C-alpha positions as CSV (number, residue, x, y, z in Angstrom):
1,M,63.9,105.9,225.9
2,H,64.2,105.5,229.7
3,S,64.5,108.3,232.2
4,R,64.5,108.6,236.0
5,P,63.2,110.7,237.5
6,R,60.8,112.5,235.2
7,T,61.7,116.1,235.7
8,P,61.6,119.3,233.5
9,L,65.3,118.6,232.7
10,A,64.6,115.1,231.8
11,T,61.7,116.2,229.5
12,A,63.8,118.8,227.8
13,I,66.7,116.4,227.2
14,A,64.4,113.7,225.9
15,Q,62.9,116.2,223.4
16,V,66.2,117.2,221.9
17,A,67.4,113.6,221.9
18,E,64.4,112.3,220.1
19,A,64.3,115.3,217.6
20,N,67.9,114.6,216.6
21,V,67.5,110.7,216.6
22,F,70.2,110.5,219.3
23,S,71.4,107.0,220.2
24,G,73.3,106.6,223.5
25,V,73.2,107.4,227.2
26,V,72.7,110.7,229.1
27,R,73.4,111.0,232.8
28,V,73.3,113.9,235.2
29,D,74.3,113.7,238.8
30,R,73.7,116.5,241.3
31,V,74.4,116.4,245.1
32,G,71.3,115.5,247.1
33,E,69.3,114.3,244.1
34,P,68.8,110.9,242.4
35,P,70.7,110.7,239.1
36,L,68.9,111.5,235.9
37,V,69.6,108.7,233.5
38,Q,68.2,108.5,229.9
39,V,68.9,105.9,227.2
40,H,67.9,106.3,223.6
41,G,68.1,104.3,220.4
42,L,70.0,101.1,219.5
43,A,73.4,100.0,220.6
44,D,73.4,97.3,217.8
45,R,71.1,98.2,214.9
46,A,71.4,94.8,213.0
47,H,70.2,92.9,216.1
48,R,67.9,95.6,217.4
49,I,69.7,95.7,220.8
50,P,68.6,98.9,222.7
51,F,70.9,101.0,224.8
52,T,70.8,100.4,228.6
53,D,72.2,102.7,231.2
54,D,75.0,100.1,231.6
55,T,75.9,99.8,227.9
56,R,79.7,100.1,227.3
57,V,80.4,102.9,224.7
58,A,83.6,103.9,223.0
59,V,84.5,107.5,224.0
60,A,87.1,108.3,221.4
61,S,89.5,111.0,222.7
62,G,87.9,110.7,226.1
63,A,90.6,108.1,226.5
64,K,93.3,110.7,226.6
65,G,92.4,111.4,230.2
66,F,93.0,107.8,231.1
67,T,96.4,108.0,229.3
68,A,97.3,111.2,231.1
69,L,96.4,109.8,234.5
70,M,98.4,106.7,233.9
71,V,101.4,108.8,232.9
72,M,101.1,111.0,236.0
73,R,101.0,107.9,238.1
74,L,104.3,106.9,236.6
75,V,105.6,110.4,237.3
76,E,104.5,110.0,241.0
77,D,106.4,106.7,241.1
78,G,109.5,108.2,239.6
79,V,109.3,106.1,236.4
80,L,108.9,109.2,234.3
81,A,109.2,112.9,234.8
82,L,107.4,115.8,233.2
83,D,110.7,117.0,231.8
84,T,111.7,113.6,230.5
85,R,112.6,114.1,226.8
86,A,110.8,111.8,224.4
87,R,114.1,111.1,222.6
88,E,115.5,109.4,225.7
89,L,113.1,106.6,225.2
90,L,112.5,106.8,221.4
91,G,116.1,106.1,220.5
92,D,116.3,106.1,216.7
93,D,112.5,105.8,216.3
94,L,110.5,108.8,214.9
95,P,113.6,110.8,214.0
96,L,111.5,113.8,212.9
97,V,110.3,114.4,216.5
98,D,112.3,117.4,218.0
99,D,114.8,116.3,220.6
100,D,113.5,118.9,223.0
101,V,109.9,117.5,223.1
102,T,109.1,116.5,226.7
103,V,106.4,114.4,228.4
104,E,104.8,117.6,229.6
105,H,104.7,119.1,226.1
106,L,102.9,115.9,224.9
107,L,100.4,115.9,227.8
108,A,99.5,119.6,227.2
109,H,99.4,119.4,223.4
110,R,102.3,121.8,223.1
111,S,104.8,119.4,221.5
112,G,104.5,120.6,217.9
113,I,105.0,117.1,216.5
114,G,103.3,116.2,213.3
115,D,99.8,114.6,213.6
116,Y,98.1,111.9,211.5
117,L,94.8,113.8,211.8
118,D,94.5,117.5,211.3
119,E,92.3,118.6,214.1
120,E,92.5,122.2,213.0
121,D,90.9,121.5,209.6
122,E,87.2,122.3,210.2
123,A,86.3,120.9,206.8
124,H,87.6,117.4,207.7
125,D,84.9,114.8,207.5
126,L,85.3,112.2,210.2
127,D,82.9,109.8,208.5
128,A,85.2,109.8,205.4
129,H,88.4,109.5,207.4
130,L,90.5,106.3,206.8
131,L,93.7,105.3,208.5
132,T,96.9,105.1,206.5
133,V,97.5,101.5,207.6
134,P,95.1,98.6,207.9
135,A,93.0,98.9,211.1
136,H,93.7,95.3,212.2
137,R,97.4,96.0,212.6
138,L,96.8,98.6,215.3
139,E,96.5,96.7,218.6
140,T,99.6,97.6,220.7
141,A,101.4,100.8,221.5
142,E,104.4,99.8,219.4
143,S,102.1,99.1,216.4
144,Y,100.9,102.7,216.4
145,L,104.4,103.8,215.4
146,E,103.4,103.1,211.9
147,I,100.9,105.9,211.7
148,V,103.0,108.6,213.3
149,D,106.3,107.9,211.6
150,G,107.5,110.3,208.9
151,L,105.5,113.3,210.1
152,P,107.6,116.5,210.3
153,Q,107.7,118.8,213.3
154,V,105.2,121.6,212.9
155,F,106.4,124.2,215.5
156,E,109.0,124.6,218.2
157,P,108.2,122.5,221.3
158,G,106.3,124.6,224.0
159,S,105.7,127.6,221.7
160,R,101.9,127.1,221.3
161,F,98.9,124.8,221.7
162,A,97.8,122.4,218.9
163,Y,95.6,119.5,219.8
164,C,97.6,116.4,218.7
165,N,96.4,112.8,218.7
166,G,99.9,111.7,217.8
167,G,101.2,113.2,221.0
168,Y,99.1,110.7,223.0
169,I,100.2,107.8,220.8
170,L,103.7,108.8,221.7
171,L,102.9,109.0,225.4
172,A,101.6,105.5,225.4
173,L,104.8,104.3,223.8
174,L,107.0,106.2,226.2
175,A,105.1,104.9,229.2
176,E,105.4,101.3,228.0
177,R,109.1,101.6,227.3
178,A,109.8,103.3,230.6
179,A,107.8,101.0,232.8
180,G,108.5,97.8,230.9
181,E,104.9,96.9,230.8
182,P,102.3,96.9,228.0
183,F,100.3,100.2,227.7
184,H,96.9,98.7,228.2
185,D,98.0,96.9,231.3
186,L,99.4,100.1,232.7
187,V,96.1,101.9,232.2
188,R,94.2,99.0,233.8
189,R,96.5,98.7,236.8
190,H,97.1,102.4,237.5
191,V,93.7,104.0,236.5
192,I,90.9,101.5,236.0
193,D,91.6,99.3,239.0
194,R,92.5,102.1,241.3
195,A,89.3,103.9,240.5
196,G,87.2,100.7,240.7
197,L,85.8,100.9,237.1
198,A,84.2,97.5,236.6
199,R,82.9,98.3,233.1
200,T,85.8,100.1,231.5
201,A,88.2,98.4,229.1
202,Y,90.0,98.6,225.8
203,L,87.8,96.2,223.7
204,R,88.6,94.8,220.3
205,S,86.3,96.2,217.7
206,D,86.2,92.9,215.8
207,M,85.0,90.9,218.8
208,L,82.9,93.2,220.9
209,P,80.9,91.6,223.7
210,G,77.1,91.9,223.6
211,D,77.0,94.7,226.2
212,A,79.1,97.1,224.0
213,A,77.7,99.5,221.5
214,L,78.7,99.5,217.9
215,G,79.8,102.8,216.4
216,Y,78.0,104.0,213.3
217,L,78.8,106.5,210.5
218,H,77.2,107.8,207.3
219,P,79.4,106.7,204.5
220,E,80.4,109.4,201.9
221,G,77.7,109.7,199.3
222,H,75.3,107.6,201.2
223,A,73.7,109.9,203.8
224,E,70.7,107.7,204.2
225,E,72.8,104.7,205.3
226,L,74.5,103.9,208.6
227,R,77.5,101.5,208.6
228,T,79.7,100.4,211.5
229,N,83.1,102.0,212.0
230,V,85.0,98.7,212.2
231,L,87.0,99.6,209.1
232,H,87.7,103.2,210.2
233,L,89.3,102.9,213.6
234,P,92.2,100.9,215.2
235,V,91.0,97.4,216.2
236,V,92.2,98.2,219.7
237,G,92.3,101.8,221.1
238,G,95.6,103.3,222.0
239,G,97.0,106.3,223.9
240,D,94.9,108.8,221.9
241,G,91.5,107.1,222.0
242,G,89.2,104.1,221.9
243,I,88.5,103.0,225.4
244,F,85.0,101.7,226.2
245,T,83.2,102.9,229.4
246,T,79.8,103.5,230.9
247,A,77.9,106.5,232.2
248,G,78.1,105.0,235.7
249,D,81.8,104.3,235.5
250,L,82.4,108.0,234.6
251,V,80.7,109.1,237.8
252,T,82.9,106.6,239.7
253,L,86.1,107.9,238.0
254,W,85.4,111.6,238.8
255,Q,84.7,110.6,242.4
256,A,87.9,108.6,242.6
257,L,89.8,111.6,241.3
258,D,88.3,113.9,243.9
259,D,89.1,111.3,246.6
260,G,92.7,111.0,245.5
261,R,92.4,107.3,244.7
262,V,94.0,107.4,241.2
263,V,96.6,110.2,241.6
264,A,97.5,112.2,244.7
265,P,95.4,115.4,245.2
266,P,98.4,117.7,244.4
267,T,98.9,115.8,241.1
268,W,95.2,116.1,240.2
269,A,95.4,119.8,240.9
270,E,98.5,120.1,238.7
271,M,96.7,118.3,235.9
272,R,93.9,120.9,236.1
273,R,96.3,123.9,236.0
274,V,95.8,125.8,232.8
275,R,98.6,125.3,230.3
276,S,96.8,126.7,227.2
277,T,93.6,128.5,226.2
278,D,91.6,127.5,223.2
279,G,88.6,129.6,222.5
280,D,86.2,129.5,225.5
281,R,88.0,126.5,227.0
282,A,91.5,125.9,228.5
283,Y,93.6,122.7,228.6
284,G,95.7,121.3,231.4
285,L,97.3,117.8,231.2
286,G,94.9,115.4,229.6
287,F,91.7,117.3,230.5
288,W,89.8,120.2,229.1
289,L,89.1,122.9,231.6
290,E,86.0,125.2,231.8
291,G,86.1,127.5,234.8
292,H,86.7,125.2,237.8
293,A,85.3,122.2,236.0
294,A,87.2,119.4,234.2
295,Q,86.0,117.8,231.0
296,L,86.7,114.8,228.8
297,T,85.6,115.1,225.2
298,G,85.7,112.6,222.3
299,S,84.8,112.9,218.7
300,D,85.6,110.3,216.1
301,T,84.1,108.2,213.3
302,G,81.1,106.6,215.0
303,A,81.7,108.1,218.4
304,S,80.7,111.4,220.2
305,F,81.2,112.0,223.9
306,E,81.5,114.6,226.6
307,S,81.7,114.3,230.4
308,H,81.8,117.3,232.7
309,H,82.7,117.4,236.4
310,G,82.5,120.6,238.5
311,P,83.7,121.5,242.0
312,D,80.0,121.7,243.0
313,R,79.8,117.9,242.4
314,L,77.6,118.4,239.3
315,T,78.6,115.7,236.9
316,W,77.0,115.0,233.5
317,S,78.0,112.8,230.6
318,V,76.6,112.2,227.1
319,L,77.8,109.0,225.3
320,G,76.8,108.6,221.7
321,N,77.5,105.9,219.1
322,T,77.4,108.1,216.0
323,T,79.9,110.6,214.8
324,A,78.0,113.7,215.8
325,G,74.9,112.5,217.5
326,A,75.9,113.6,221.0
327,W,76.4,117.3,220.2
328,P,72.8,118.6,220.0
329,V,72.2,116.9,223.4
330,V,75.4,118.3,224.9
331,K,74.5,121.8,223.6
332,R,71.0,121.7,225.1
333,L,72.2,120.2,228.4
334,R,74.8,123.0,228.7
335,E,72.1,125.7,228.1
336,L,69.7,124.2,230.7
337,L,72.3,123.8,233.4
338,A,73.7,127.3,232.8
339,A,70.2,128.8,233.2
340,P,69.8,131.5,236.0
341,D,67.9,129.0,238.1
342,P,69.2,125.5,237.0
343,E,67.5,124.0,240.1
344,S,64.2,124.6,238.3
345,Y,65.3,121.8,236.0
């Protein structure tokens, strides 16, 4: 474990991280203070490679924010519009998608299309989840068609909110077809490069570089074991998840959004306009909203992640390489920063 500086907040976070055997990175940035950075555990257990503050970590559905920003860049450029109907670009593909589904419906999780993963099933075990097609076949936006085809429409487009991974798979495909450029290249050009994210990329899980963390899960019936998630997730992330990034790059991304370097300020404001409420949180376009703060959250087999950015320039991120390891740390961090006098931490 590494922490700087050693403060009451650092001590409290270290205690909960160690008590819950958390492996990953925690970073808190507050205006006028040096960042608090902690690393815990191993990024690669077989080779005993510890986490560093620059380890690249898969952030699961945190990638949806990148997809949404890329799509909104295409909207700014006139390549797509929020009212573009998916059917205009799908043609005969995915015939069960309602003809009235629009880009905005998909961005806001209000499309009502069928999903390959039931996010509303609280009993669903991510560690036991397996794809319906071989993971090695999922490496391009077009290849993801195979896992969302044949799923019936669940409700009328725009009638309610339902978090939908398939909707972001569809957005990646629509963007690629509209722009005539591969999805991963679009995200790199319009988001990663504009924001100056030197350590963020869609990496292949079967050839990870040495500075990237492996994801780990407890296989069903073997709670004492940890295995990598290479057989459970697409070999290359897509529109709905799977990008690798670092705690430092997340700070850079939030700053770039505030500065208008990825999308124009009115577009960023539109993405943070509430479209739906879901419990204590709300959702805009690609980002969760909590008060005036924007959030990215990711939860998948071998990945748990949350990054929070408020208008007071308080930014914090927790990146974990196990299915649920980040959540005790996130919970404690939220409690501490919501204290009546958070400056005491």
